[in-house]
Structure formats: C-alpha cells, structure tokens
TORDOLUM-152742 format. One record per residue (C-alpha): residue number from 1; residue in one letter; y negated, z, x negated. Coordinates in nm, 3 decimals. Layout:
<num=NUM; residu=A; yy=Y; zz=Z; xx=X>
...
//
This chain:
<num=1; residu=M; yy=1.957; zz=2.096; xx=1.845>
<num=2; residu=Y; yy=2.245; zz=2.315; xx=1.726>
<num=3; residu=H; yy=2.116; zz=2.331; xx=1.368>
<num=4; residu=N; yy=1.766; zz=2.423; xx=1.490>
<num=5; residu=W; yy=1.927; zz=2.715; xx=1.672>
<num=6; residu=L; yy=2.122; zz=2.802; xx=1.359>
<num=7; residu=D; yy=1.804; zz=2.804; xx=1.150>
<num=8; residu=R; yy=1.635; zz=3.034; xx=1.400>
<num=9; residu=W; yy=1.940; zz=3.263; xx=1.399>
<num=10; residu=D; yy=1.922; zz=3.288; xx=1.019>
<num=11; residu=E; yy=1.549; zz=3.360; xx=1.032>
<num=12; residu=R; yy=1.601; zz=3.644; xx=1.281>
<num=13; residu=R; yy=1.861; zz=3.795; xx=1.054>
<num=14; residu=A; yy=1.626; zz=3.762; xx=0.757>
<num=15; residu=R; yy=1.345; zz=3.936; xx=0.945>
<num=16; residu=R; yy=1.571; zz=4.226; xx=1.039>
<num=17; residu=G; yy=1.672; zz=4.267; xx=0.678>
<num=18; residu=E; yy=1.309; zz=4.263; xx=0.572>
<num=19; residu=E; yy=1.202; zz=4.557; xx=0.786>
<num=20; residu=A; yy=1.288; zz=4.828; xx=0.534>
<num=21; residu=K; yy=1.180; zz=4.642; xx=0.222>
<num=22; residu=K; yy=0.845; zz=4.714; xx=0.067>
<num=23; residu=V; yy=0.632; zz=4.610; xx=-0.227>
<num=24; residu=T; yy=0.683; zz=4.850; xx=-0.519>
<num=25; residu=D; yy=0.530; zz=4.900; xx=-0.861>
<num=26; residu=F; yy=0.625; zz=4.660; xx=-1.138>
<num=27; residu=I; yy=0.807; zz=4.848; xx=-1.415>
<num=28; residu=L; yy=0.952; zz=4.717; xx=-1.739>
<num=29; residu=G; yy=1.216; zz=4.989; xx=-1.770>
<num=30; residu=A; yy=1.344; zz=4.862; xx=-2.104>
<num=31; residu=G; yy=1.515; zz=5.191; xx=-2.182>
<num=32; residu=R; yy=1.745; zz=5.145; xx=-1.883>
<num=33; residu=A; yy=1.843; zz=4.789; xx=-1.972>
<num=34; residu=F; yy=1.865; zz=4.842; xx=-2.346>
<num=35; residu=P; yy=1.949; zz=5.206; xx=-2.421>
<num=36; residu=G; yy=1.762; zz=5.345; xx=-2.718>
<num=37; residu=E; yy=1.459; zz=5.117; xx=-2.669>
<num=38; residu=K; yy=1.198; zz=5.360; xx=-2.540>
<num=39; residu=R; yy=0.875; zz=5.217; xx=-2.680>
<num=40; residu=T; yy=0.871; zz=4.871; xx=-2.527>
<num=41; residu=E; yy=0.527; zz=4.821; xx=-2.373>
<num=42; residu=T; yy=0.484; zz=4.448; xx=-2.312>
<num=43; residu=I; yy=0.677; zz=4.177; xx=-2.135>
<num=44; residu=D; yy=0.699; zz=3.986; xx=-2.463>
<num=45; residu=E; yy=0.871; zz=4.280; xx=-2.630>
<num=46; residu=F; yy=1.104; zz=4.314; xx=-2.332>
<num=47; residu=C; yy=1.193; zz=3.945; xx=-2.351>
<num=48; residu=V; yy=1.283; zz=3.977; xx=-2.721>
<num=49; residu=L; yy=1.531; zz=4.249; xx=-2.628>
<num=50; residu=A; yy=1.666; zz=4.033; xx=-2.345>
<num=51; residu=D; yy=1.716; zz=3.745; xx=-2.588>
<num=52; residu=Q; yy=1.911; zz=3.977; xx=-2.816>
<num=53; residu=A; yy=2.128; zz=4.097; xx=-2.527>
<num=54; residu=L; yy=2.196; zz=3.738; xx=-2.426>
<num=55; residu=S; yy=2.315; zz=3.653; xx=-2.775>
<num=56; residu=D; yy=2.529; zz=3.969; xx=-2.794>
<num=57; residu=S; yy=2.883; zz=3.868; xx=-2.692>
<num=58; residu=G; yy=2.965; zz=4.234; xx=-2.631>
<num=59; residu=F; yy=2.679; zz=4.315; xx=-2.393>
<num=60; residu=Y; yy=2.915; zz=4.318; xx=-2.093>
<num=61; residu=D; yy=3.208; zz=4.478; xx=-2.274>
<num=62; residu=E; yy=3.304; zz=4.822; xx=-2.151>
<num=63; residu=P; yy=3.275; zz=5.114; xx=-2.394>
<num=64; residu=S; yy=3.598; zz=5.213; xx=-2.564>
<num=65; residu=G; yy=3.792; zz=5.507; xx=-2.424>
<num=66; residu=S; yy=3.678; zz=5.456; xx=-2.065>
<num=67; residu=S; yy=4.018; zz=5.446; xx=-1.897>
<num=68; residu=Q; yy=4.025; zz=5.802; xx=-1.762>
<num=69; residu=G; yy=3.935; zz=5.959; xx=-1.431>
<num=70; residu=F; yy=4.107; zz=5.739; xx=-1.171>
<num=71; residu=E; yy=4.192; zz=5.917; xx=-0.846>
<num=72; residu=R; yy=4.379; zz=5.745; xx=-0.565>
<num=73; residu=D; yy=4.419; zz=5.887; xx=-0.218>
<num=74; residu=D; yy=4.501; zz=5.736; xx=0.122>
<num=75; residu=G; yy=4.390; zz=5.382; xx=0.047>
<num=76; residu=W; yy=4.088; zz=5.479; xx=-0.162>
<num=77; residu=L; yy=4.031; zz=5.469; xx=-0.535>
<num=78; residu=R; yy=3.751; zz=5.653; xx=-0.708>
<num=79; residu=F; yy=3.659; zz=5.674; xx=-1.074>
<num=80; residu=P; yy=3.356; zz=5.756; xx=-1.291>
<num=81; residu=S; yy=3.120; zz=5.475; xx=-1.384>
<num=82; residu=D; yy=3.066; zz=5.435; xx=-1.757>
<num=83; residu=I; yy=2.690; zz=5.407; xx=-1.705>
<num=84; residu=S; yy=2.526; zz=5.731; xx=-1.603>
<num=85; residu=T; yy=2.212; zz=5.706; xx=-1.390>
<num=86; residu=D; yy=1.975; zz=5.961; xx=-1.242>
<num=87; residu=V; yy=2.136; zz=5.914; xx=-0.898>
<num=88; residu=E; yy=2.448; zz=6.130; xx=-0.898>
<num=89; residu=E; yy=2.614; zz=5.946; xx=-0.609>
<num=90; residu=N; yy=2.585; zz=5.618; xx=-0.798>
<num=91; residu=N; yy=2.782; zz=5.749; xx=-1.092>
<num=92; residu=V; yy=3.112; zz=5.755; xx=-0.902>
<num=93; residu=V; yy=3.271; zz=5.422; xx=-0.808>
<num=94; residu=W; yy=3.454; zz=5.389; xx=-0.478>
<num=95; residu=A; yy=3.695; zz=5.111; xx=-0.385>
<num=96; residu=K; yy=3.895; zz=5.050; xx=-0.066>
<num=97; residu=I; yy=4.248; zz=4.921; xx=-0.128>
<num=98; residu=T; yy=4.429; zz=4.721; xx=0.138>
<num=99; residu=E; yy=4.787; zz=4.692; xx=0.017>
<num=100; residu=S; yy=4.998; zz=4.380; xx=0.058>
<num=101; residu=G; yy=5.333; zz=4.520; xx=-0.046>
<num=102; residu=S; yy=5.335; zz=4.290; xx=-0.347>
<num=103; residu=H; yy=5.210; zz=4.311; xx=-0.704>
<num=104; residu=D; yy=5.183; zz=3.934; xx=-0.745>
<num=105; residu=Q; yy=4.809; zz=3.914; xx=-0.677>
<num=106; residu=A; yy=4.505; zz=4.136; xx=-0.632>
<num=107; residu=L; yy=4.165; zz=4.018; xx=-0.509>
<num=108; residu=V; yy=3.858; zz=4.225; xx=-0.601>
<num=109; residu=I; yy=3.564; zz=4.171; xx=-0.364>
<num=110; residu=F; yy=3.199; zz=4.221; xx=-0.463>
<num=111; residu=H; yy=2.981; zz=4.240; xx=-0.153>
<num=112; residu=H; yy=2.631; zz=4.109; xx=-0.086>
<num=113; residu=W; yy=2.305; zz=4.293; xx=-0.146>
<num=114; residu=N; yy=2.243; zz=4.572; xx=0.106>
<num=115; residu=A; yy=2.592; zz=4.552; xx=0.250>
<num=116; residu=S; yy=2.646; zz=4.834; xx=0.498>
<num=117; residu=A; yy=3.021; zz=4.791; xx=0.550>
<num=118; residu=R; yy=3.325; zz=4.639; xx=0.385>
<num=119; residu=N; yy=3.496; zz=4.316; xx=0.491>
<num=120; residu=R; yy=3.785; zz=4.453; xx=0.693>
<num=121; residu=Q; yy=3.884; zz=4.117; xx=0.844>
<num=122; residu=I; yy=3.900; zz=3.946; xx=0.505>
<num=123; residu=A; yy=4.103; zz=4.234; xx=0.364>
<num=124; residu=K; yy=4.347; zz=4.220; xx=0.656>
<num=125; residu=F; yy=4.381; zz=3.841; xx=0.639>
<num=126; residu=F; yy=4.473; zz=3.826; xx=0.272>
<num=127; residu=S; yy=4.679; zz=4.143; xx=0.259>
<num=128; residu=Q; yy=4.904; zz=3.998; xx=0.529>
<num=129; residu=R; yy=4.958; zz=3.701; xx=0.299>
<num=130; residu=G; yy=5.078; zz=3.895; xx=-0.002>
<num=131; residu=I; yy=4.744; zz=3.956; xx=-0.174>
<num=132; residu=T; yy=4.627; zz=4.313; xx=-0.225>
<num=133; residu=V; yy=4.252; zz=4.336; xx=-0.156>
<num=134; residu=V; yy=4.029; zz=4.583; xx=-0.339>
<num=135; residu=E; yy=3.672; zz=4.615; xx=-0.208>
<num=136; residu=I; yy=3.450; zz=4.784; xx=-0.465>
<num=137; residu=A; yy=3.115; zz=4.944; xx=-0.389>
<num=138; residu=M; yy=2.846; zz=4.799; xx=-0.614>
<num=139; residu=P; yy=2.576; zz=5.027; xx=-0.758>
<num=140; residu=Y; yy=2.353; zz=5.199; xx=-0.502>
<num=141; residu=H; yy=2.559; zz=5.067; xx=-0.208>
<num=142; residu=L; yy=2.787; zz=5.228; xx=0.051>
<num=143; residu=E; yy=2.925; zz=5.558; xx=-0.086>
<num=144; residu=R; yy=2.700; zz=5.515; xx=-0.392>
<num=145; residu=S; yy=2.374; zz=5.486; xx=-0.197>
<num=146; residu=R; yy=2.070; zz=5.676; xx=-0.316>
<num=147; residu=P; yy=1.998; zz=5.963; xx=-0.074>
<num=148; residu=G; yy=1.707; zz=5.878; xx=0.153>
<num=149; residu=S; yy=1.698; zz=5.509; xx=0.064>
<num=150; residu=L; yy=1.689; zz=5.257; xx=0.350>
<num=151; residu=Y; yy=1.833; zz=4.977; xx=0.139>
<num=152; residu=A; yy=1.973; zz=4.920; xx=-0.212>
<num=153; residu=D; yy=1.631; zz=4.902; xx=-0.373>
<num=154; residu=Y; yy=1.760; zz=5.021; xx=-0.711>
<num=155; residu=M; yy=2.020; zz=4.742; xx=-0.748>
<num=156; residu=L; yy=1.767; zz=4.459; xx=-0.734>
<num=157; residu=S; yy=1.399; zz=4.535; xx=-0.770>
<num=158; residu=S; yy=1.070; zz=4.489; xx=-0.952>
<num=159; residu=N; yy=1.194; zz=4.735; xx=-1.215>
<num=160; residu=L; yy=1.321; zz=4.474; xx=-1.460>
<num=161; residu=G; yy=1.523; zz=4.712; xx=-1.673>
<num=162; residu=R; yy=1.687; zz=4.895; xx=-1.385>
<num=163; residu=T; yy=1.798; zz=4.563; xx=-1.235>
<num=164; residu=I; yy=1.967; zz=4.466; xx=-1.563>
<num=165; residu=Q; yy=2.121; zz=4.812; xx=-1.589>
<num=166; residu=S; yy=2.252; zz=4.792; xx=-1.231>
<num=167; residu=V; yy=2.410; zz=4.449; xx=-1.274>
<num=168; residu=R; yy=2.559; zz=4.554; xx=-1.607>
<num=169; residu=Q; yy=2.692; zz=4.869; xx=-1.444>
<num=170; residu=A; yy=2.850; zz=4.659; xx=-1.167>
<num=171; residu=V; yy=3.017; zz=4.439; xx=-1.430>
<num=172; residu=W; yy=3.147; zz=4.737; xx=-1.626>
<num=173; residu=D; yy=3.274; zz=4.902; xx=-1.306>
<num=174; residu=G; yy=3.447; zz=4.581; xx=-1.200>
<num=175; residu=R; yy=3.611; zz=4.528; xx=-1.538>
<num=176; residu=K; yy=3.730; zz=4.889; xx=-1.544>
<num=177; residu=L; yy=3.884; zz=4.840; xx=-1.201>
<num=178; residu=I; yy=4.054; zz=4.519; xx=-1.315>
<num=179; residu=R; yy=4.204; zz=4.698; xx=-1.616>
<num=180; residu=W; yy=4.342; zz=4.962; xx=-1.379>
<num=181; residu=L; yy=4.494; zz=4.694; xx=-1.155>
<num=182; residu=K; yy=4.662; zz=4.533; xx=-1.454>
<num=183; residu=S; yy=4.796; zz=4.872; xx=-1.563>
<num=184; residu=E; yy=4.939; zz=4.913; xx=-1.212>
<num=185; residu=G; yy=5.140; zz=4.595; xx=-1.263>
<num=186; residu=Y; yy=4.940; zz=4.331; xx=-1.080>
<num=187; residu=R; yy=5.030; zz=3.998; xx=-1.233>
<num=188; residu=E; yy=4.722; zz=3.802; xx=-1.131>
<num=189; residu=V; yy=4.370; zz=3.931; xx=-1.059>
<num=190; residu=S; yy=4.105; zz=3.722; xx=-0.884>
<num=191; residu=V; yy=3.745; zz=3.802; xx=-0.794>
<num=192; residu=L; yy=3.535; zz=3.710; xx=-0.492>
<num=193; residu=G; yy=3.159; zz=3.759; xx=-0.495>
<num=194; residu=M; yy=2.918; zz=3.710; xx=-0.208>
<num=195; residu=S; yy=2.550; zz=3.633; xx=-0.269>
<num=196; residu=L; yy=2.432; zz=3.900; xx=-0.518>
<num=197; residu=G; yy=2.797; zz=3.993; xx=-0.559>
<num=198; residu=S; yy=2.864; zz=3.639; xx=-0.681>
<num=199; residu=W; yy=2.646; zz=3.705; xx=-0.986>
<num=200; residu=V; yy=2.855; zz=4.013; xx=-1.065>
<num=201; residu=A; yy=3.185; zz=3.834; xx=-1.002>
<num=202; residu=G; yy=3.066; zz=3.538; xx=-1.209>
<num=203; residu=L; yy=2.967; zz=3.755; xx=-1.503>
<num=204; residu=I; yy=3.302; zz=3.931; xx=-1.491>
<num=205; residu=A; yy=3.493; zz=3.603; xx=-1.476>
<num=206; residu=A; yy=3.287; zz=3.474; xx=-1.769>
<num=207; residu=H; yy=3.368; zz=3.773; xx=-1.988>
<num=208; residu=D; yy=3.709; zz=3.901; xx=-1.878>
<num=209; residu=P; yy=4.014; zz=3.684; xx=-1.957>
<num=210; residu=A; yy=4.222; zz=3.896; xx=-1.718>
<num=211; residu=V; yy=4.052; zz=3.713; xx=-1.429>
<num=212; residu=T; yy=4.238; zz=3.392; xx=-1.346>
<num=213; residu=K; yy=4.051; zz=3.283; xx=-1.031>
<num=214; residu=A; yy=3.690; zz=3.334; xx=-0.927>
<num=215; residu=S; yy=3.539; zz=3.248; xx=-0.590>
<num=216; residu=L; yy=3.159; zz=3.256; xx=-0.566>
<num=217; residu=F; yy=3.002; zz=3.245; xx=-0.218>
<num=218; residu=L; yy=2.631; zz=3.158; xx=-0.185>
<num=219; residu=T; yy=2.563; zz=3.155; xx=-0.556>
<num=220; residu=A; yy=2.331; zz=3.003; xx=-0.815>
<num=221; residu=G; yy=2.261; zz=3.049; xx=-1.185>
<num=222; residu=S; yy=1.917; zz=3.200; xx=-1.232>
<num=223; residu=L; yy=1.873; zz=3.534; xx=-1.059>
<num=224; residu=A; yy=1.503; zz=3.516; xx=-1.147>
<num=225; residu=D; yy=1.461; zz=3.189; xx=-0.958>
<num=226; residu=M; yy=1.660; zz=3.321; xx=-0.664>
<num=227; residu=V; yy=1.432; zz=3.624; xx=-0.638>
<num=228; residu=W; yy=1.119; zz=3.413; xx=-0.681>
<num=229; residu=T; yy=1.207; zz=3.158; xx=-0.413>
<num=230; residu=G; yy=1.445; zz=3.338; xx=-0.178>
<num=231; residu=R; yy=1.376; zz=3.449; xx=0.178>
<num=232; residu=A; yy=1.535; zz=3.792; xx=0.125>
<num=233; residu=T; yy=1.343; zz=3.889; xx=-0.189>
<num=234; residu=R; yy=0.980; zz=3.826; xx=-0.097>
<num=235; residu=S; yy=0.888; zz=4.190; xx=-0.149>
<num=236; residu=I; yy=1.016; zz=4.175; xx=-0.508>
<num=237; residu=R; yy=0.820; zz=3.859; xx=-0.580>
<num=238; residu=D; yy=0.510; zz=4.018; xx=-0.429>
<num=239; residu=S; yy=0.563; zz=4.310; xx=-0.668>
<num=240; residu=V; yy=0.609; zz=4.110; xx=-0.988>
<num=241; residu=E; yy=0.394; zz=3.799; xx=-0.935>
<num=242; residu=P; yy=0.058; zz=3.969; xx=-1.003>
<num=243; residu=V; yy=0.192; zz=4.085; xx=-1.340>
<num=244; residu=I; yy=0.421; zz=3.816; xx=-1.482>
<num=245; residu=E; yy=0.500; zz=3.449; xx=-1.432>
<num=246; residu=L; yy=0.833; zz=3.302; xx=-1.334>
<num=247; residu=T; yy=0.891; zz=3.176; xx=-1.688>
<num=248; residu=D; yy=0.867; zz=3.536; xx=-1.814>
<num=249; residu=L; yy=1.100; zz=3.663; xx=-1.543>
<num=250; residu=R; yy=1.356; zz=3.397; xx=-1.632>
<num=251; residu=R; yy=1.356; zz=3.507; xx=-1.992>
<num=252; residu=A; yy=1.354; zz=3.879; xx=-1.908>
<num=253; residu=W; yy=1.656; zz=3.833; xx=-1.683>
<num=254; residu=G; yy=1.826; zz=3.584; xx=-1.913>
<num=255; residu=P; yy=2.132; zz=3.813; xx=-1.951>
<num=256; residu=L; yy=2.181; zz=3.788; xx=-1.572>
<num=257; residu=N; yy=2.161; zz=3.408; xx=-1.553>
<num=258; residu=L; yy=2.505; zz=3.259; xx=-1.492>
<num=259; residu=E; yy=2.388; zz=2.926; xx=-1.632>
<num=260; residu=N; yy=2.376; zz=3.093; xx=-1.973>
<num=261; residu=Y; yy=2.751; zz=3.161; xx=-1.946>
<num=262; residu=A; yy=2.857; zz=2.819; xx=-1.817>
<num=263; residu=H; yy=3.081; zz=2.757; xx=-2.118>
<num=264; residu=N; yy=3.250; zz=3.093; xx=-2.061>
<num=265; residu=L; yy=3.314; zz=2.997; xx=-1.700>
<num=266; residu=A; yy=3.462; zz=2.666; xx=-1.817>
<num=267; residu=R; yy=3.729; zz=2.851; xx=-2.019>
<num=268; residu=P; yy=4.091; zz=2.742; xx=-1.989>
<num=269; residu=G; yy=4.286; zz=2.962; xx=-1.751>
<num=270; residu=L; yy=4.004; zz=3.016; xx=-1.501>
<num=271; residu=D; yy=3.999; zz=2.840; xx=-1.165>
<num=272; residu=L; yy=3.651; zz=2.829; xx=-1.010>
<num=273; residu=H; yy=3.584; zz=2.804; xx=-0.637>
<num=274; residu=V; yy=3.233; zz=2.788; xx=-0.489>
<num=275; residu=V; yy=3.109; zz=2.798; xx=-0.128>
<num=276; residu=L; yy=2.750; zz=2.687; xx=-0.068>
<num=277; residu=A; yy=2.527; zz=2.663; xx=0.240>
<num=278; residu=K; yy=2.319; zz=2.349; xx=0.275>
<num=279; residu=R; yy=2.058; zz=2.526; xx=0.492>
<num=280; residu=D; yy=2.032; zz=2.837; xx=0.274>
<num=281; residu=K; yy=1.685; zz=2.991; xx=0.250>
<num=282; residu=V; yy=1.795; zz=3.289; xx=0.040>
<num=283; residu=V; yy=1.974; zz=3.105; xx=-0.241>
<num=284; residu=L; yy=1.808; zz=2.766; xx=-0.229>
<num=285; residu=P; yy=2.045; zz=2.466; xx=-0.246>
<num=286; residu=E; yy=1.854; zz=2.314; xx=-0.539>
<num=287; residu=L; yy=1.923; zz=2.628; xx=-0.745>
<num=288; residu=S; yy=2.292; zz=2.611; xx=-0.658>
<num=289; residu=E; yy=2.308; zz=2.243; xx=-0.744>
<num=290; residu=K; yy=2.145; zz=2.305; xx=-1.082>
<num=291; residu=F; yy=2.410; zz=2.568; xx=-1.155>
<num=292; residu=M; yy=2.693; zz=2.339; xx=-1.044>
<num=293; residu=Q; yy=2.566; zz=2.066; xx=-1.274>
<num=294; residu=R; yy=2.546; zz=2.310; xx=-1.565>
<num=295; residu=L; yy=2.907; zz=2.411; xx=-1.502>
<num=296; residu=K; yy=3.022; zz=2.050; xx=-1.493>
<num=297; residu=N; yy=2.830; zz=1.968; xx=-1.811>
<num=298; residu=A; yy=3.014; zz=2.258; xx=-1.978>
<num=299; residu=G; yy=3.348; zz=2.111; xx=-1.878>
<num=300; residu=A; yy=3.422; zz=2.324; xx=-1.573>
<num=301; residu=K; yy=3.571; zz=2.164; xx=-1.263>
<num=302; residu=P; yy=3.463; zz=2.391; xx=-0.977>
<num=303; residu=D; yy=3.616; zz=2.336; xx=-0.634>
<num=304; residu=I; yy=3.297; zz=2.319; xx=-0.425>
<num=305; residu=L; yy=3.277; zz=2.357; xx=-0.047>
<num=306; residu=E; yy=2.935; zz=2.282; xx=0.105>
<num=307; residu=L; yy=2.881; zz=2.387; xx=0.464>
<num=308; residu=N; yy=2.593; zz=2.285; xx=0.690>
<num=309; residu=C; yy=2.482; zz=2.639; xx=0.769>
<num=310; residu=G; yy=2.242; zz=2.901; xx=0.639>
<num=311; residu=H; yy=2.287; zz=3.206; xx=0.420>
<num=312; residu=Y; yy=2.355; zz=3.450; xx=0.701>
<num=313; residu=S; yy=2.521; zz=3.207; xx=0.941>
<num=314; residu=L; yy=2.802; zz=3.151; xx=0.691>
<num=315; residu=A; yy=2.939; zz=3.471; xx=0.846>
<num=316; residu=I; yy=2.991; zz=3.314; xx=1.191>
<num=317; residu=P; yy=3.255; zz=3.064; xx=1.310>
<num=318; residu=P; yy=3.336; zz=2.796; xx=1.226>
<num=319; residu=Y; yy=3.177; zz=2.837; xx=0.883>
<num=320; residu=I; yy=3.342; zz=3.163; xx=0.781>
<num=321; residu=L; yy=3.681; zz=3.024; xx=0.890>
<num=322; residu=L; yy=3.633; zz=2.713; xx=0.678>
<num=323; residu=A; yy=3.524; zz=2.924; xx=0.382>
<num=324; residu=G; yy=3.820; zz=3.157; xx=0.426>
<num=325; residu=L; yy=4.072; zz=2.874; xx=0.446>
<num=326; residu=S; yy=3.922; zz=2.716; xx=0.135>
<num=327; residu=L; yy=3.954; zz=3.048; xx=-0.049>
<num=328; residu=K; yy=4.312; zz=3.081; xx=0.077>
<num=329; residu=R; yy=4.399; zz=2.747; xx=-0.083>
<num=330; residu=L; yy=4.262; zz=2.869; xx=-0.415>
<num=331; residu=L; yy=4.458; zz=3.194; xx=-0.402>
<num=332; residu=S; yy=4.775; zz=3.024; xx=-0.279>
<num=333; residu=C; yy=4.796; zz=2.799; xx=-0.584>
<num=334; residu=A; yy=5.044; zz=2.909; xx=-0.848>
<num=335; residu=D; yy=4.862; zz=3.036; xx=-1.152>
<num=336; residu=K; yy=4.839; zz=2.815; xx=-1.456>
<num=337; residu=S; yy=5.084; zz=3.012; xx=-1.664>
<num=338; residu=A; yy=5.342; zz=2.977; xx=-1.387>
<num=339; residu=R; yy=5.282; zz=2.602; xx=-1.372>
<num=340; residu=R; yy=5.348; zz=2.572; xx=-1.746>
<num=341; residu=I; yy=5.685; zz=2.742; xx=-1.724>
//
C-alpha cells in the first residue's frame, strides 16, 4: 500500500516536471561538441568524432592558463567558464560556499537536471561537521539559465553536440573549481552528484586525481540509455527517435558514458559511494546495475546503498536521511593517505 502511494507520488512529480518540456528539432551540432568540425553532416561522421573524443585522454582536461578570474564575495564564488557559448549568462560560473571553519575537507555538489534551488539543508548539515560545502551551478541552470527558458533545455537535449559541449563544460568548470579549492588549502576534495549531476561528478572523479571521494546519487553509465528509457526525458526521445536508433545515440554520446571510464573510477586513491533507488523510473535500476557490474569488473569496490523508493521520492524521509547518513560515513572516513601514515 505504502509503495503504491510512493509510486503515485513519483509519477505526479514527473508529470509536473514534464509540463514545460517539448519536442524539439534533432540537431547534430558537431561543431559545439568538437570545435573546428563544421562540416559534419551525418550521424556516422558524428560518431567517428565521438569515438576519437572517447579515445582522447585529454578530452576532459582544462585548457592551460585558465586559473584567472576568481571573485569571492559574501559566500559566493564566481569565475569565467573556459567554454564560451552563445548564452552570455552561461559563461560565468556561480558557486555558493558554506564554510565549515576548517580546511580539512571540501565537498563540491553537482545538482540534478532542472534544479531550481541549491541544497541548503545538505550544506548546513555537512558544514556543521567540519566539511565546507560548495554548490556549483551547472551549465544553463540557476544563475546561468538561458533568458526566457522554462527549463535547462540546453544542458540535455536532442542537439547531440550541444549536450556533449554542456557536459564537458560542466566537467571543466568543476575541475577549475577544484583547483581553486586546492589552492585555497583544502586538503581533501570530494564530489557529490545527483542524477544528471552524477554523470558530471563521475566524469570529474574519473579524470581528476585531486578528487579522493565521489558519491553518485541516482546514477547509471550510459546517458543515451537513460534518455531513451527514462520518465523525465520522453520529449528528448520523441525528438531523436524518428532520426536515429539507440545504438547510434550510444555511440554518439560515448564520451558521456561512465561505463567507458570504469577503469579510471577504479583508480587507487578514489573511494566510490553510490545511492540507487529500486523503484526509479528516471534512471532505470537495470541501467544502474549494469554500471555497478562494470565498475566491479574493473576492480572498483563501490559502497552501494539501494533504497526502496523512486527517483523523486529519494528526497523525502526516511530515504534522504538514510542517503545522507551513508554519505556522512564516506566523508567521515580518514583519507587513504592519512591511513598510510
């Protein structure tokens, strides 16, 4: 009875989130994903470029000389993004800092798709326990929203190239922020990603050795499969399905698939924590399980918490409390270098 109510609650939340979303034109947008490639005209050509990006170990590396422009004022940090887009507001990164009074640990939070506010309660909880919390705005969200847009349609969309560009921009922005935190003297930096934010946090953890702990809430490996099967992305599937098949979308978004970086995520020095929802209709449990198995096959030992709730109902008690306490245990552990001393 209770879980039937919970499923209905999740469905109501999904319907509310669907109101603003609409079917849009399918666009390759290769020039956005792969700068300098302006003449790509077919999905096959796009996929060749995606394969090349996937094999390029530096695809998610920030450009050199990008450490300038940080401005801090009254609990806020702002700095220029190293990817310039045609939305001026999106080119400035904003982050809310909740100080802990200690430089032992910092936790960078990457929110979910279409987030309309930051996680004040999470920030307060961890900052009171000696962990400084930094909540970054992902591309086209919060202070970076596109004027006139009703949701973050440019972050994740049927424009294949813009979606890659947006995720890559989020990774670059996050890594730039982490470098700033390290320069400010923070000994340990962890990342927390929620839903779409878990893909960004996962990519950062896979490519940035400065990250020692990564917590991924409501995650999976293949972003293409999540979009194709998820309750929250039906409008995107409706936009792309008449033009390409899922196998093409998987290859086109190969650089965004966390399964392709499983060995990176299994690196020594990285503690992985995952929270999954057994009743999730947005990130289907079978996709999450496939990703978990890929991680284990690569040698990773993720600490996995599975809760009997849905995607949206993770945010209500008791589920969010259980998830928060599980994350607290991860962050409370002494880092590996300290254990070796």
